[in-house]
C-alpha positions in Angstrom: 4.3 -7.2 -51.3 6.3 -5.9 -48.4 6.1 -3.3 -45.6 7.5 0.0 -46.8 6.8 2.7 -44.2 6.2 2.9 -40.5 5.5 6.1 -38.5 4.7 6.5 -34.8 3.7 9.4 -32.6 3.8 9.1 -28.8 4.6 5.3 -28.8 7.2 4.8 -26.0 7.9 8.6 -26.2 9.0 8.2 -29.9 7.9 10.5 -32.8 9.5 9.4 -36.0 8.7 8.1 -39.5 10.9 5.5 -41.4 10.8 4.3 -45.0 11.8 0.5 -45.0 13.7 -1.5 -47.5 13.3 -5.3 -47.8 16.1 -5.6 -45.2 16.6 -2.7 -42.8 19.1 -2.5 -40.0 18.4 -0.1 -37.1 21.7 1.1 -35.4 21.7 3.1 -32.2 22.5 2.9 -28.5 20.1 1.7 -25.9 17.1 3.9 -25.5 17.3 5.3 -29.0 14.0 3.7 -30.1 15.0 0.5 -32.0 12.8 -1.9 -30.1 10.0 0.8 -30.0 9.9 0.7 -33.7 9.6 -3.1 -33.9 7.0 -3.1 -31.1 5.1 -0.4 -33.0 4.9 -2.7 -36.1 3.6 -5.5 -34.0 1.0 -3.4 -32.3 0.1 -1.8 -35.6 -0.6 -5.1 -37.3 -2.2 -6.9 -34.2 -3.6 -4.1 -32.0 -1.7 -5.4 -29.0 1.8 -6.6 -27.9 1.9 -10.4 -27.2 4.5 -9.9 -24.5 2.2 -7.7 -22.3 -1.2 -9.2 -23.1 -4.1 -8.5 -25.4 -6.0 -6.0 -23.2 -5.7 -2.2 -23.8 -4.3 -1.9 -20.2 -1.3 -3.9 -21.3 -0.4 -1.0 -23.7 -0.5 1.6 -20.9 3.3 1.4 -20.4 4.0 1.7 -24.2 1.5 4.5 -25.0 2.7 7.3 -22.8 1.1 10.3 -24.6 -2.6 11.2 -24.4 -2.9 10.3 -28.1 -0.6 7.5 -29.6 -0.8 6.9 -33.3 0.8 4.1 -35.4 0.7 4.1 -39.2 1.9 1.2 -41.5 2.0 1.1 -45.2 2.8 -1.7 -47.7 4.1 -1.7 -51.2 0.5 -1.9 -52.6 -0.4 1.3 -50.9 -2.6 -0.4 -48.2 -2.3 1.7 -45.0 -3.4 0.9 -41.4 -3.8 3.6 -38.8 -4.2 2.8 -35.1 -4.8 5.3 -32.4 -4.8 4.7 -28.7 -6.3 7.4 -26.5 -5.8 7.9 -22.7 -8.8 9.8 -21.2 -8.7 12.0 -18.1 -10.3 9.3 -15.9 -7.5 6.8 -16.7 -9.6 4.7 -19.3 -8.0 3.8 -22.6 -9.8 3.5 -25.9 -8.6 2.6 -29.4 -9.8 3.1 -32.9 -8.5 1.6 -36.2 -8.8 2.7 -39.8 -7.6 1.2 -43.2 -7.0 2.9 -46.5 -8.1 2.7 -49.2 -11.5 1.7 -47.7 -13.8 -0.8 -49.2 -16.9 0.0 -47.0 -15.3 -1.1 -43.8 -17.2 0.3 -40.8 -16.0 -0.3 -37.2 -12.9 -2.0 -35.8 -14.1 -5.5 -36.4 -14.5 -5.0 -40.1 -11.0 -3.1 -40.2 -9.4 -6.0 -38.3 -10.8 -8.5 -40.8 -9.5 -6.5 -43.7 -6.0 -6.4 -42.2 -6.1 -10.3 -41.8 -7.1 -10.6 -45.4 -4.4 -8.2 -46.6 -1.4 -9.2 -44.4 -2.3 -12.5 -42.7 -1.1 -13.5 -39.3 1.0 -11.4 -36.9 4.7 -10.5 -37.6 7.3 -12.8 -36.2 9.2 -11.1 -33.3 12.6 -12.8 -32.8 14.1 -11.7 -29.4 17.7 -13.0 -29.5 18.2 -12.1 -25.8 15.6 -14.8 -25.0 16.4 -17.3 -27.7 20.1 -17.6 -27.3 19.7 -18.6 -23.6 16.9 -21.1 -23.9 16.9 -23.8 -21.3 15.8 -27.4 -22.4 12.2 -26.8 -21.1 12.0 -23.5 -22.9 13.4 -24.9 -26.2 10.7 -27.6 -26.0 8.1 -24.9 -25.5 9.5 -23.0 -28.4 9.1 -26.0 -30.6 5.5 -26.5 -29.5 4.7 -22.9 -30.1 5.4 -23.5 -33.8 2.7 -26.2 -33.9 0.2 -23.9 -35.5 2.1 -24.3 -38.8 1.0 -28.0 -39.1 -2.7 -27.7 -38.3 -2.7 -31.1 -36.5 -5.1 -31.5 -33.6 -7.5 -33.9 -31.9 -11.0 -33.3 -30.5 -11.4 -33.5 -26.7 -13.6 -36.6 -27.3 -10.8 -38.3 -29.3 -8.2 -37.5 -26.6 -10.4 -38.9 -23.9 -11.0 -42.1 -25.9 -7.3 -42.7 -26.6 -6.3 -42.1 -22.9 -9.1 -44.3 -21.6 -7.9 -47.1 -24.0 -4.3 -46.6 -22.8 -5.2 -46.4 -19.1 -7.0 -49.8 -19.2 -8.9 -49.3 -16.0 -12.3 -49.2 -14.5 -14.5 -46.4 -16.1 -15.5 -45.0 -12.7 -11.8 -44.6 -11.7 -11.0 -43.2 -15.0 -13.7 -40.6 -14.8 -12.6 -39.5 -11.3 -9.0 -39.0 -12.6 -10.0 -37.6 -16.0 -12.4 -34.9 -14.7 -9.8 -32.3 -13.5 -7.9 -32.8 -16.8 -10.8 -32.5 -19.2 -11.1 -28.7 -18.7 -7.6 -28.2 -20.3 -8.7 -29.8 -23.5 -11.9 -27.6 -23.7 -10.1 -24.3 -23.0 -6.6 -24.6 -24.6 -5.0 -25.7 -27.9 -3.9 -29.3 -28.0 -0.2 -28.7 -27.2 -0.9 -26.4 -24.3 -3.6 -28.7 -22.9 -1.2 -31.7 -23.2 1.4 -29.8 -21.3 -1.0 -28.7 -18.6 -2.5 -32.2 -18.2 1.0 -33.9 -18.0 1.9 -31.3 -15.3 -1.3 -32.1 -13.4 -0.6 -35.8 -13.6 3.0 -35.4 -12.4 1.8 -33.3 -9.5 -0.9 -35.9 -8.7 1.6 -38.7 -8.8 3.9 -36.9 -6.5 1.1 -36.2 -4.0 0.0 -39.9 -4.1 3.6 -41.1 -3.6 3.8 -38.9 -0.6 0.6 -40.1 0.7 1.7 -43.8 0.0 4.9 -43.2 2.0 3.0 -41.6 4.9 0.4 -44.5 4.9 3.4 -47.0 5.0 5.0 -45.2 7.8 1.7 -45.1 9.7 1.2 -48.8 9.1 4.6 -49.7 10.4 4.1 -47.5 13.6 0.7 -49.1 14.3 2.2 -52.6 13.8 5.0 -51.8 16.4 2.5 -50.4 18.8 0.3 -53.5 18.5 3.2 -55.8 19.2 4.1 -53.9 22.3 0.4 -53.9 23.6 -0.8 -56.4 26.3 -4.5 -56.8 26.8 -6.0 -56.7 30.4 -7.9 -59.5 32.2 -11.3 -58.0 31.9 -13.4 -57.7 28.8 -14.7 -54.5 27.1 -18.3 -55.5 28.1 -17.5 -55.9 31.8 -15.6 -52.6 31.9 -18.4 -50.8 30.1 -20.9 -52.2 32.6 -18.8 -51.0 35.6 -18.3 -47.6 33.9 -22.1 -47.2 33.4 -22.8 -48.0 37.1 -20.1 -45.7 38.3 -21.4 -42.9 36.0 -24.9 -43.3 37.6 -23.4 -43.1 41.0 -21.5 -40.0 39.9 -24.7 -38.4 38.6 -26.5 -39.1 41.8 -23.5 -37.6 43.8 -23.6 -34.6 41.4 -27.4 -34.2 42.1 -27.0 -34.4 45.9 -24.1 -32.0 45.8 -26.0 -29.6 43.6 -29.0 -29.7 46.0 -26.8 -29.0 49.0 -25.1 -26.1 47.2 -28.5 -24.7 46.2 -29.6 -24.8 49.9 -26.4 -23.1 51.0 -26.9 -20.5 48.4 -30.5 -19.9 49.6 -29.2 -19.5 53.2 -26.4 -17.2 52.3 -29.0 -15.1 50.2 -31.3 -15.0 53.2 -28.4 -14.0 55.5 -27.6 -11.2 53.1 -31.3 -10.1 53.0 -31.3 -10.2 56.8 -28.4 -7.9 57.0 -30.1 -5.5 54.5 -33.3 -5.5 56.6 -31.4 -4.8 59.9 -29.7 -1.9 58.1 -33.1 -0.5 56.9 -34.5 -0.8 60.4 -31.5 1.1 61.8 -32.0 3.8 59.3 -35.7 4.1 60.0 -35.0 4.4 63.7 -32.3 7.1 63.0 -34.7 9.0 60.7 -37.5 9.0 63.3 -35.1 10.7 65.8 -34.0 13.4 63.4 -35.8 16.8 64.0 -37.9 18.5 61.2 -36.2 21.4 59.5 -37.0 24.8 61.0 -38.9 27.1 58.5 -39.0 30.2 60.7 -35.7 31.8 59.5 -36.8 31.3 55.9 -40.2 32.8 56.6 -38.5 35.8 58.4 -36.2 36.3 55.3 -39.3 36.2 53.0 -41.0 39.0 55.2 -37.8 41.1 55.2 -37.5 40.6 51.4 -41.2 41.6 50.9 -40.6 44.8 53.0 -37.6 45.7 51.0 -39.6 45.3 47.7 -42.3 47.6 49.2 -39.8 50.1 50.3 -38.2 50.1 46.8 -41.6 50.4 45.2 -42.6 53.4 47.3 -39.2 55.1 46.6 -39.7 54.5 42.9 -43.2 56.1 43.0 -41.8 59.1 44.9 -38.9 59.5 42.5 -41.2 59.2 39.6 -43.5 62.0 40.9 -40.4 64.2 41.6 -39.2 63.5 38.1 -42.5 64.6 36.6 -42.5 67.8 38.7 -38.9 68.6 37.6 -39.7 68.0 34.0 -42.8 70.3 34.3 -40.7 73.1 35.9 -38.0 72.7 33.2 -40.7 73.0 30.6 -42.1 76.2 32.2 -38.6 77.8 32.4 -38.1 76.9 28.7 -41.5 78.6 27.9 -40.5 81.7 30.0 -37.1 81.9 28.2 -38.9 81.7 24.8 -41.4 84.5 25.7 -38.5 86.7 27.0 -36.6 86.1 23.7 -39.7 87.2 21.8 -40.1 90.3 24.0 -36.4 91.2 23.7 -36.8 91.0 19.9 -39.7 93.3 19.9 -38.0 95.9 22.1 -34.9 95.9 20.0 -37.0 96.5 16.9 -38.8 99.4 18.7 -35.4 100.8 19.8 -34.1 100.7 16.3 -37.2 102.5 15.1 -37.0 105.1 17.9 -33.3 105.8 17.0 -34.3 106.3 13.4 -37.2 108.5 14.5 -34.9 110.5 16.8 -32.5 111.2 13.9 -35.3 112.5 11.9 -36.6 114.8 14.7 -33.2 116.1 15.5 -33.5 118.3 12.4 -36.9 119.5 13.4 -37.2 121.1 16.8 -35.3 120.9 20.1 -38.4 120.0 22.1 -39.2 117.0 19.8 -35.6 115.9 19.9 -35.7 116.0 23.7 -38.8 113.9 23.8 -37.4 111.3 21.4 -34.2 111.1 23.5 -36.4 110.4 26.6 -38.3 107.8 24.7 -35.1 106.1 23.5 -33.7 106.1 27.0 -36.8 104.5 28.3 -36.7 101.8 25.7 -33.0 101.1 26.4 -33.9 100.7 30.1 -36.7 98.2 29.4 -34.3 96.4 27.0 -31.7 95.9 29.7 -34.3 94.8 32.2 -35.7 92.2 29.7 -32.0 90.9 29.0 -31.5 90.6 32.7 -34.7 88.6 33.0 -33.7 86.5 30.0 -30.4 85.7 31.6 -32.1 84.7 34.8 -34.7 82.6 33.0 -31.9 80.7 31.1 -30.0 80.0 34.4 -33.2 78.6 35.9 -33.8 76.6 32.8 -30.3 75.1 33.0 -30.7 74.4 36.7 -34.0 72.7 36.2 -32.4 70.6 33.4 -29.6 69.4 35.7 -32.3 68.7 38.4 -34.2 66.6 35.9 -31.1 64.5 34.8 -30.3 63.9 38.5 -33.9 62.8 39.1 -33.8 60.4 36.1 -30.6 58.8 37.5 -32.1 58.4 41.0 -35.2 56.9 39.3 -33.0 54.4 37.4 -31.1 53.4 40.6 -34.4 53.0 42.4 -35.7 50.7 39.5 -32.5 48.6 39.7 -32.9 48.4 43.6 -36.5 47.2 43.0 -35.5 44.5 40.4 -32.7 43.2 42.7 -35.0 43.1 45.8 -37.7 41.4 43.7 -35.2 38.7 42.5 -34.0 38.3 46.2 -37.6 37.8 47.2 -38.2 35.2 44.4 -35.1 33.3 45.5 -36.0 33.3 49.2 -39.6 32.2 48.3 -38.1 29.3 46.2 -36.0 28.2 49.1 -39.0 28.3 51.4 -41.1 26.3 49.0 -38.2 23.7 48.6 -37.9 23.5 52.4 -41.7 23.1 52.8 -41.6 20.3 50.1 -38.8 18.5 51.9 -40.7 18.7 55.2 -43.8 17.2 53.5 -41.6 14.4 52.0 -40.0 13.6 55.3 -43.5 13.5 57.0 -44.8 11.2 54.3 -41.7 9.0 54.5 -42.0 8.8 58.2 -45.6 7.6 57.8 -44.7 5.0 55.2 -41.7 3.6 57.2 -43.7 3.4 60.3 -46.2 1.1 58.4 -43.4 -1.0 56.9 -41.4 -1.5 60.0 -43.5 -4.0 61.6 -43.5 -6.2 58.5 -39.8 -5.9 58.1 -39.3 -6.9 61.8 -41.4 -10.1 61.2 -39.4 -10.9 57.9 -36.1 -10.5 59.8 -37.3 -12.9 62.5 -38.1 -15.5 60.0 -34.8 -15.1 58.1 -32.9 -15.5 61.4 -34.9 -18.8 62.0 -33.9 -20.1 58.5 -30.2 -19.2 58.9 -30.1 -20.9 62.3 -31.3 -24.3 60.7 -28.6 -27.0 60.3 -27.1 -27.6 56.8 -25.6 -30.6 54.9 -21.9 -31.1 55.0 -20.7 -29.9 51.6 -17.1 -31.1 52.2 -18.3 -34.7 52.8 -20.4 -34.7 49.7 -17.6 -33.2 47.6 -15.1 -35.8 48.8 -17.7 -38.7 48.0 -18.2 -37.2 44.5 -14.4 -36.9 43.8 -13.8 -40.6 44.8 -16.6 -41.7 42.4 -15.1 -39.5 39.7 -11.7 -40.9 40.2 -13.1 -44.4 39.8 -14.9 -43.3 36.6 -11.5 -42.1 35.2 -9.8 -45.3 36.0 -12.6 -47.3 34.3 -12.4 -45.0 31.3 -8.6 -45.6 31.0 -9.1 -49.3 31.3 -11.8 -49.3 28.6 -9.7 -47.2 26.4 -6.7 -49.4 26.7 -8.9 -52.5 26.2 -10.5 -51.0 23.0 -7.2 -49.6 21.7 -6.1 -52.8 20.1 -9.2 -52.9 18.0 -8.7 -49.3 17.1 -5.1 -49.9 16.1 -6.1 -52.8 14.0 -8.7 -50.7 12.2 -6.1 -48.0 11.7 -3.7 -50.5 10.4 -6.3 -51.8 7.9 -7.1 -48.3 6.8 -3.4 -47.4 6.3 -2.8 -50.5 4.2 -5.9 -49.8 2.1 -4.7 -46.2 1.6 -1.3 -47.5 0.5 -2.9 -50.0 -1.9 -5.3 -47.3 -3.2 -2.4 -45.0 -3.9 -0.4 -47.7 -5.6 -3.3 -48.5 -7.9 -4.1 -44.9 -8.7 -0.4 -44.2 -9.4 -0.4 -47.2 -11.8 -3.4 -45.8 -13.6 -1.9 -42.2 -13.7 1.2 -43.7 -15.2 -0.7 -45.4 -18.0 -2.5 -42.0 -18.6 0.9 -40.3 -18.6 2.0 -42.8 -21.3 -1.1 -42.3 -23.3 -0.7 -38.4 -23.2 3.1 -38.1 -23.2 5.9 -38.7 -25.5 4.9 -42.3 -25.9 1.4 -41.4 -26.8 -0.6 -38.4 -28.2 2.2 -35.8 -27.6 4.8 -38.1 -29.2 2.6 -38.6 -32.2 1.9 -34.9 -32.6 5.6 -34.2 -32.2 6.5 -36.6 -35.0 3.8 -35.1 -37.2 5.0 -31.6 -36.3 8.7 -32.2 -36.8 8.8 -33.7 -40.2 7.3 -30.8 -42.2 8.9 -28.2 -39.9 12.3 -29.7 -40.3 12.0 -29.9 -44.0 10.8 -26.3 -44.4 13.5 -25.1 -41.9 16.3 -26.9 -43.8 15.0 -25.5 -47.1 15.3 -21.9 -45.6 18.6 -22.7 -44.2 20.1 -24.1 -47.4 18.4 -22.0 -50.0 17.9 -18.7 -48.1 20.5 -18.5 -45.4 23.0 -20.6 -47.3 24.5 -22.5 -44.4 26.6 -25.7 -44.9 24.7 -27.9 -42.5 21.1 -29.0 -41.8 18.8 -28.8 -38.8 17.9 -32.0 -37.0 15.3 -32.6 -34.3 16.2 -34.9 -31.4 13.6 -37.0 -29.7 15.8 -39.4 -27.7 18.9 -39.0 -25.7 21.9 -41.3 -25.5 20.1 -43.6 -23.0 17.0 -43.9 -25.2 14.8 -41.7 -23.1 12.2 -39.5 -24.7 13.3 -35.8 -25.0 12.6 -33.0 -27.5 15.6 -30.8 -28.6 17.3 -29.7 -31.7 20.8 -29.3 -33.1 22.7 -29.2 -36.4 24.0 -32.0 -38.6 27.5 -31.2 -39.8 29.8 -33.7 -41.7 27.5 -36.5 -40.5 27.9 -35.5 -36.8 25.1 -34.1 -34.7 26.1 -31.1 -32.7 23.6 -30.4 -29.8 22.4 -27.0 -28.7 25.0 -26.7 -25.9 27.9 -27.1 -28.4 26.6 -24.3 -30.8 28.0 -20.8 -31.1 25.7 -17.8 -30.7 25.8 -17.3 -34.6 24.8 -21.0 -35.2 22.0 -20.7 -32.7 20.8 -17.5 -34.4 20.8 -19.4 -37.8 18.8 -22.3 -36.3 16.2 -19.9 -34.8 15.9 -17.9 -38.0 15.6 -21.1 -40.0 12.8 -22.4 -37.8 10.9 -19.2 -38.0 11.3 -18.9 -41.8 10.3 -22.5 -42.2 7.2 -21.8 -40.2 6.4 -18.7 -42.4 6.8 -20.9 -45.5 4.3 -23.4 -44.0 1.8 -20.8 -43.1 2.2 -18.8 -46.3 0.8 -15.4 -45.0 0.4 -12.7 -47.6 2.9 -10.5 -45.8 5.9 -12.3 -44.2 7.5 -9.9 -41.7 10.5 -11.0 -39.5 11.6 -8.6 -36.7 14.9 -9.4 -35.0 15.9 -7.6 -31.8 19.4 -7.2 -30.3 21.8 -8.6 -33.0 24.7 -7.3 -30.7 24.4 -10.6 -28.7 25.7 -12.5 -31.7 29.4 -12.9 -32.3 30.9 -10.1 -34.5 32.2 -12.7 -36.9 28.7 -13.9 -37.7 26.8 -10.6 -37.8 27.7 -9.6 -41.5 27.1 -13.2 -42.7 23.7 -13.2 -41.0 22.7 -9.8 -42.6 23.9 -11.2 -46.1 21.9 -14.3 -45.5 18.8 -12.1 -44.7 19.3 -10.5 -48.1 19.2 -13.9 -49.8 16.1 -14.9 -47.7 14.3 -11.9 -49.3 15.5 -13.0 -52.7 14.4 -16.5 -52.1 10.9 -15.5 -51.1 11.1 -16.8 -47.5 10.3 -13.4 -46.1 9.1 -10.1 -47.5 10.3 -7.6 -44.9 13.1 -8.0 -42.3 14.0 -5.5 -39.6 17.1 -6.0 -37.5 18.0 -4.0 -34.4 21.6 -3.7 -33.2 23.5 -1.4 -30.7 26.7 -1.4 -32.7 27.4 -0.5 -36.3 27.8 -3.5 -38.6 29.0 -3.7 -42.2 26.1 -4.3 -44.5 25.8 -5.0 -48.3 24.4 -2.2 -50.5 20.9 -3.7 -50.8 20.5 -3.5 -47.1 19.3 -0.1 -45.7 21.0 1.2 -42.5 19.2 3.7 -40.3 21.2 5.4 -37.6 19.0 6.4 -34.6 
């Protein structure tokens, strides 16, 4: 079984689908999507990228589109589809489906199906990292392959072995073991051992620093003790003198405080006396001030009331005149209306007379003459009526103008009344305020007259108090300072006398701290030996290296067809414990630093293929990134070796990424991106 197809949509901005051969080489410049395809295979099989973490947020930089989809298919037709969705609020969700289905519901069942079909994750071989591994990182790389052996200890077994190796008191061991035990509960054995050894190293360095500091402190205290000379008096005598002087100081402080309180009372009474004298002066000054004169305000009130009355009378007169003018105008309008009616009637009669005259003109001369006279009479009456109508209209217009003038005068009179009324209210308010002030002044004069006698008596008493003699504060202060100086001298003498004992105690404590640090460092050293290369880690390393070395050499010889073998190195030239690897060629061991990039590539590939052969997953996938870092002379040989690896069954699918074109055998598929 092998991986035959990978398709991705939106993963690192890539949208493509590839059919894979057993060995496929991806050629293309940087940014063309080679690494994206290899990462997509990893995410498709695992659901996450180990380089960025297992959480969905770790995929945020890889899944750039709102919907990212990865599809993987093997030669048996088993297909995995993963979708990563970015919602509008920034949250990410994922779903997984497998085909053909066997009743799987939910992501947990689908993940279990993937594990059953394909096994563990694909092996991602980053040449940029591997070819430049430091000794510590090479050691970590070897330990990361430990899962292939299945060797482990329980936390209880580790504790028992370390306690036996430390050979110390149980209480001391528990105190030192407590911070380390958590590593063996939380991590796998190799990682827990590395963390525990790191903690022990840090603790030993801290204790050595503390031991050095304690030694320096002990040396300094010893020199100070040698230079110190004790005084003639004992500590007990000095303490007794100090207690007596402190009692005298307390009494002096009490006397000084009493004198200060008395002085403060006198000063307060003097301030009170000054205030009373000021109040008495103000009372006398207020008694001499005349009361406010209310007569001008009362005169203004009377004048304002008269102005209001005049404005009211004017308003009444104008209102009456306005009513009369309106009545006259109404009569003139009625007269004009009656004259209009009369004129209308006369015009009708005149028209009828004209028609009648025309009829009579054909009858007799006498009748025509009478009709003419009647017509002339009607025309005269009509003219008179029109004259009266014109006169009535003129009178009506005049009365209308008079009415408008009367209304304007009435409005002006009303405004005058409103203004004078407001002035009257303001003057009355001023008068009320002045009257209230006069009453207040009268009341205050009555009250101050009653208090003046008591204030005079209080001022006399305060003058007597201020005139009394006071204690000399300067004398009391000088006495107190002399006692305080004596107390300081006694304290210095007592401190110097007791310093030797304190220095001796400090010396004992520093020596005890140094001895304790030496003992703990010794115990930690034994714990290091029990955990490190000479103990559990060394045993695990040996058990790990034997099967892994054998499996890796089998892959190197049978699959990669190289003329040398892999060897692990556990000691250096001086016999010190190390962990490294190199190659055995013609009986000589060539260490890592002496290998070419192609040889380092072969060692790394052999280790990974050996681990795959130990794990035996159903689907063995090897992803190799950045072949360009390898020498040109070794690239074609390595690709040919990968084809042999597939034939030998060490891997099922190999995907190689390179920035430059490389010559490949026919059975290797080349995809140019």
